[in-house]
N, C-alpha and C positions, 0 to 999 in steps of 0.2 A: 392739632388733632392727632390722636393715636388710633391706629387701626383697631386696637383692642377695645376701645370705647364703643365702637359701632359693630365690628365684626365678631363672630363667635370665635372663641379660642378652640384649640384641639379638645380640651376637656369639655367645653360646652357643646361641641358637636356630638360627643358621646357615641361615636361609632368607630371604635378601634379596628373593626373588621374591614374598613375601606381604606384603600390606598390614595384616596382623593386628598390633594393638598388642602391645608387649612384655608388659605387663600393664595392668590397669585398677584404679582405686581408687574408693571410695565406693559399693560394691555391697552388696546384701543377698542372701546365699545361705541357702536353707532346705532341709534334707534332707527328702525325702519317702520314708519307709521303707515299702516294699511297693507293688506295682502298684495295689492298691485305692485307696490314698491318692493316688497320682499320677494315676490315671485320673479319679478324682472331681474333683481340682483342675483337670485339663485341661479337662474338660467345662465347669466353671464359667467358666473363662477364655475358652474358644472361643465359648461361647454369648453372651458379651457383645460380641463383635466385630461391627462394623457395616460397611456399604459403604465401600470405600476403605481399610480396615485390611488388614494383611498377615498371612498364615499361611503360613510356610515350614517344611518339615520334611524330614528325612532319616531313613532307617530301613533296617535289615537285613531285617526281615520285617514285613509288615503283613497281618493277617487282616481282611477287610472286615466279617465278621460278629461279631468280638469285641465283647462288650458292655462298655462302659466303666463302667456301673453295673448292678446286678442287673436293673433294668427298662429298660436302654438309656440313651442311644442306643448304637448300634454305632459302630465307628471310621468306617465309610463314611458313615453317617448324619450323624455329627458334622461331618465335613469337607465333605461334599456340601451340607449345609444352609448352612454358612458360605459356600460358593461361590455358592449360589443367592441369598444376601442381598447379594451384591456384594463380599464379602471376596476379596482377591487370594490365592488358594490355589495354592501351588507346592510340588511335592515331588520329591525324588530318592530313589528306593528301589532297592536292589540288584536287578539282574535275577535273580539267584539261580541255583543249579543245579537240576536236575530234581527234581520231587516224588518220583520213584522212588528217588532217593538220599537221601530224608528231608530234603529242602530245601523251598523254597516258591515255585517259579517261578510256578505258576498262581495262588496266593493273591496274590502281589505284582502280577501282571499284572491280576487282577480288581480289586484296589484302585485301581490306576492308571486303568483304563478307566472305572470307576464315577465317580470324582471328575472325570475329564475330561468325562464326559457331563453333569455338573452345572455345568460352567463353569470348573472348575479346570484345572490342568495338572500332572500327575504323570508323570515320566519314569522309565523303567527304565534304570538306569545300570550299564554293564558296563566302565567305565574303570578297570580294576584289573589287577594282575599275573595271569598265568595261574594258576588255582587259588585266587585270592584273592577277597575280598569287601569291599563297603562295609559297615562294621560300626557306624558312627556312629548314635546315637539322639538326635535333636535336634528340638525344636519351638521356633520363634521367632515370637512374636506382637507385632506393632508396630501402634501407633495413632498415625499421623502428627499428628493433632490433639490428642493427649493423651499425650505421651511418658512422663509419670510412671507410667502404667499399663502400659507395655511390660514384657513378661516373656518369659523363655526357660526351657526345660526341657532338661537334658542329664544323661546318666548311663547306666545299664545296661539300662533297661526298654524293650523293643520294644512296638509297638502290635499285639500279636498274642495268640494263645491261650496259656493257662497263666500269664500274667503277673498277672492280677487275683486276687491272694491278699492275706491280711491277717496280723496278728501271730499269730493262733491257728493258722495254717498248715493250713487244711483243703483248700487247693488251689483252683484256678480251675474252675468248672463246665464250662468249655470248654477241655479239656486238649489239649496236643500229645502225639503218640506218642513215648514214650521208654522207657527201661529199665523193665521191669515191677517192679523192686525199689522204685520210687517209687509204686506203686499206680495205680488208675484215674484219680485226680485229683492229680497230683504236687504236693506242697507246694513253694512257690517263694519264695525269699528274694532281695530285690533292693532297689536304692536309686537314686533320681533326685534331682537338684537342681532347685529352682525358683530362678531368678536374676533379680534386678532391678538397675537401675542401668546404668552405662556398659558393663558386660560384655555386655549384650544387643546393643549395637552390634558388639562383637567377634564374637559368635556369628552375627549377621546377615551380617557379612563372610565368615565361614567358609562359610555357605551360598552366598553370591553368588559366591565364588571358584570353587566347584565348578560352579555353574549356568552360568556364562559361559565356562568352560574350552572351548576350541575342539576338543578331541579328540572324535572321533565316539563316540556313546554305545555303539555296538556294537563297540568297539575289539577287534580280534583275534577276532571271533566271527562268522564269515560265516553260520553256520546261524541265529543269532539275528537277524542282519540280514535274511535271507531271510524268516523268519517274521514279522518286524515289517513288512516291505514288503507281504506278502500280507494281513496283518490291518489295514493302513492305520494302524499305530501312529505316534505323534508322535515324530519323531527329531530335531527342531530346536527347541531351547528358545526360547520367545518372550522378548522383552525384559522385564526386571524393572522395576517402578516405581523411581524414584529412592530411594536409601537415605536415610532420615531421619537427622537428627543424633542423636548418642548421647543416651539418656535422662539426666536429671540425677542427680547423686549422691544416694543415699538410705540408705546404711548404712555400717558399719565394716569391710567386708570387701574386701581386695585379692584379685583373682582373676586367675590366669594360665591362659589357654586353651592346652592342650597337645594335640598332634595327631600322628598317624602317617599319612604317605603314602609309599608305596613308590617306589623308583626305577623308572620305566617308560619305555617308548618307544612312541609319541611322548611327550614329556615333559609333565607338568602345567605349565601356564603359571604357576601360583601356587606351585609347588614343583618347580623344574626337576631337582633332584637328590633329590627326595623330601623328607620332613620326619620327624624322629625326636625331636620335643620331648617326647613321652611318655617315651621311654627316658631322654633327657637330664635331664628334670625329676625323675624318680624317682631317678636316679643321684645328682643333687646333693643331694636331700633325705635319702636314705638315708646318704650319707657324713657327714651332720651328726648322725645319730642317736647318742644316748648311753645311753638307758635302755630305751625301748620302741618297737618297730615293731609296729603292729597291721594285719593284712591280712584282707580277705574277698575271695575270688577263686574263680572258676569252675574254673580250671585249676591255676595255680601249678606250671608245669613250665618246662623249658628250663634247661640247665646254665648258659647265659650269664646268665640272670636270677638263678638261685640263687647264682651266684658273687658277685654284688653283695652279697647278704645275708650270705654266708659270710665275705666280707672284712670287712664291718662287724662281725660277731660276733667275729672274731679280733682286730680292732683295738680294740674297746671291751669290756673285761671285765665291765661291768655291764649290757650291752645284752641284752635279751630279744626274741625274735621270737615273736609269737603270731599264728597264722593259722587262719582258719575256711574250710573247703573242703567240697565235696560228698563224701558217703560213697562214692558210686559214680559212674562216668561216666554221662552221659545216654544213651549208646548201649549196646547189648548185641550179642552174637554173637561167633563164633570169630574173625572177621577184623577187625571194627571195635573190639572191646573191648581187646585187648592193646596196640595203639599208644596208646590213651587212658590206659592205666595205667602204661606203662613210663616215660613222660616225668616224671610226678609222682614216682614212686618214685626215679628218678635224682636229681631236683632236691632232694627232701627228704633223701635220704641225704647229699648234698653239704653241706647246712646242718647236719645232725646231726653230721657229722664235725667241723665247725668249732667247735661248742659243744653237745655232747650234752645238757647240763643246762639250756640256755637257749633251746631251740627247742621250741615247744609248738603242736601242730597238732591241731585238733578238727574234727569234723563235727557236724551238727545233726539233731535229730529233733523231731517234734511230740509232744504229750503222749500220743498213742496209740502212739508208737514207730515211726511211719513216717518214713523219712529225708526231710529237707528238701533240695531241690536249691538249692545256693547259686550264684546267678547274679550276685551283687553284685560290683562291682569298686571296693573301698574301700581306702585306705591312710591311716593316721594315724601320724605320727612325733612322739614325745615330747610329745603333746598340744599341738603348735604348728602343724605343717603338715599339711593334710589334702587328699586328692584323691578325687573320685568321677567315674567315667567309664565308657566302653564298653570300655576296653582291659583285657585280662587280663595276668597276669604270665607271658607267654611270648614267644618270639621272633617268632611270627606277629603278635601284636598290637603289638609294638614296632618291627616293620620291614616287614611284608608287606601287611596289610590297612589300610583307612582306619579311624582311630579318633579319638575325641574325649574329652578329660577336662578337668576344671576343678580346679585346685589353689587352695586358699583359705588365706589368712593373715588373721587377725582382729586389728584394732587393739585389741580389748578384752581385757585380761588377766583370767584366772580367778584370783581371789585365794585360792581354797581351797588349803589346804596339801596337798602341796608346791606352792608358787607358782611354782617354777622347777625342775621335776624333772630336767631335763638339766644344770643347773648352768652353762649358757652365758650366762646373762643374758637370754635371750629371754623367759622366763616362759611358763607355760601360757596358752593362748588359749581363749576361751570356745567358739568354733565347733568347733575340733578336739577339745577335751576332751569337750564335750557330745555330739558325734557318736559318739565311742567309747563314752561312757557309755550313750547311748540304745540302742546295739546290744547292749552287755553286759547292760543291765537286762533286755532281752527274752530273751537267751540264758540268763541265770541265773535267770529268774523273779523279778527284783527289782522293787521299787516303781517303776512307770514315771515317777513324779514326782520321783524322786531321793531319797526318804526313807531308802534303804538303801545309800547310796554310800560309807559310812565306810571300807570296805576296798577300794574300787575306784579311789581317787585316786592314791595313791603307787604307782609302777610295781611295786616288789617285792611290796607287799601285794596289788595287783591280780592279778599273776601267780599268787600263792599261792592267792587266792580262786577264780580261774577253773579252775586245775588241780585243786583240791580238790573243787569241785563236779562236774567231769567225772569224776573218779575215783570219787566216791560213786555217781553214776548208773551207771557201768560196773559197780561191785560189785553194785548192785541187779539189773541184768540178769543178771550171772553167777550170782547166787544163786537164779535162777528167778523174779525179780520178786516176792519175798516181802515183804509189808508195804507201807506207803504208798510211792508213788513219790517219790524225793527231788526237791527243786526243781531246776530247770535243764533245759536241752535239749541241752547239749554232751556229746559223748563223745570220748575220745581217738581220733584218726584212725590207723588201722593199715592202710596200703596192702598189698594182697595181693601176695605174692612170686610172680613168674611163673617157670615152669621155664626153664632156660637155653636149651632148644631154641626156645621161644616168643620169648624175648628176642632170639634171633639174627636173626629176621626182623622182629619188632615194632619194634625200635629204629631201623633204617634207614627203615622205613615211617613211623614217627613223625617223624623228622627231615625227610624229604623231602616228605611229604604233609600231615601234621597240623601241623607246626611249621616251615614253610619260612622262608627268610631273604630279605628284600626289600631288603637294603642294596646300595649300589654295591660293586663288587668291591674298590675300594681300602679301604673301611670294613671289609669282611669280613677282608681281609688284615691290617689294623691292629688288628682286634679292638675297634673303637670303634663308637659309635652315631652 
């Protein structure tokens, strides 16, 4: 297996304005499944930082009072105490839309002001396309005197309410407001990566590029600028300390950092025409798929994205697509709900038409029958290539918002049969296969240590096992829940069919507002990323 068969080359990245390496080798990537595991690990790492160390972070939403452990600390306590110890704390958090629109403007501002008062510097960043957001979830911890301990966290988990859930999916005691179908404490499924090795330097560069970009923080938002001036907000980033050398190699994982930045005016200094390596990276990997693509995604909509999977299904007669998505959108209401539903229905219909017997879509519930909100953004291709990030499988994430994902290729082969499921000579790899199996063990109520993996290794057997388990649970529900509950938490996903009159207005609203296109005009016309 050569890296160039799976990873983007420098030319394919198509962003010479960035200093980001094409990929890095010698890394150790560890999946942290669920916010409870991530938050606990983050607390342990941050509390070990000392004066002169670096804590850099970006986020979409930050709730200052979110408890990282049952007894604390909260997000703001963790970061403020680090700043008070002399740690260099710098953050970029999306300015956000108004709380009245179910966003987090006040929460993000409160987090910024509290950390700044403790000696850190957290800026509200509105350098986005109109209607867009900064959606990256990144924490970089550097120890200039001890680089072997440098670590970064990247993936789908925000530092906010509702994220601190665990495998039992009882929900976070501090919930966000969302559709009542998820109950008072919505169960939440998510994944983050803990990363060590040279990739930490690449993620440090990702933060620094945004921090030092000369575009005004209030770009195209005069009302935000006025509010900031009246409140005395920090609008000028202070200089960062010199970037340490990359940490030394420490593991068998090659990692390619994939990003989305839209085409904006004025241009990003580090991405003059934007960057769409998320879209390009997925496109290259999916085209190499032969047996199994496994997705977990919050949205999975956009016909442009679905067409990529549909083409692969048509061209590869043994390829199966397995996807786990939320049962319901996170929003409710006559105006907000239909645009959230119509995009996924359209995308799934496109995939089903390509291969009706090889597309398998499920949603998740806990053992009490409450739906679990799937917020994870995971992709595993043929147990070889795997990606975890902030980006969803939609046009917005691939072109319009800022996103960050890490694709992983493991040097270590997984010798369990089938050792080469795709038949291309790449061989199954430990990281990708074990990530998929860890997720499936939870979804199917299998032994978490792998003692019941016998029918989950071969793609055909695995698809048969997961579809049979979901069908059995569905039959149990349809029979009135008579008898013991079958093992497993997956049920077949059946998107609700909207009346044609609703689709008439919901589809354009979805395309224009919920799933906009951030590509340059020439890329839109050419239909390329």
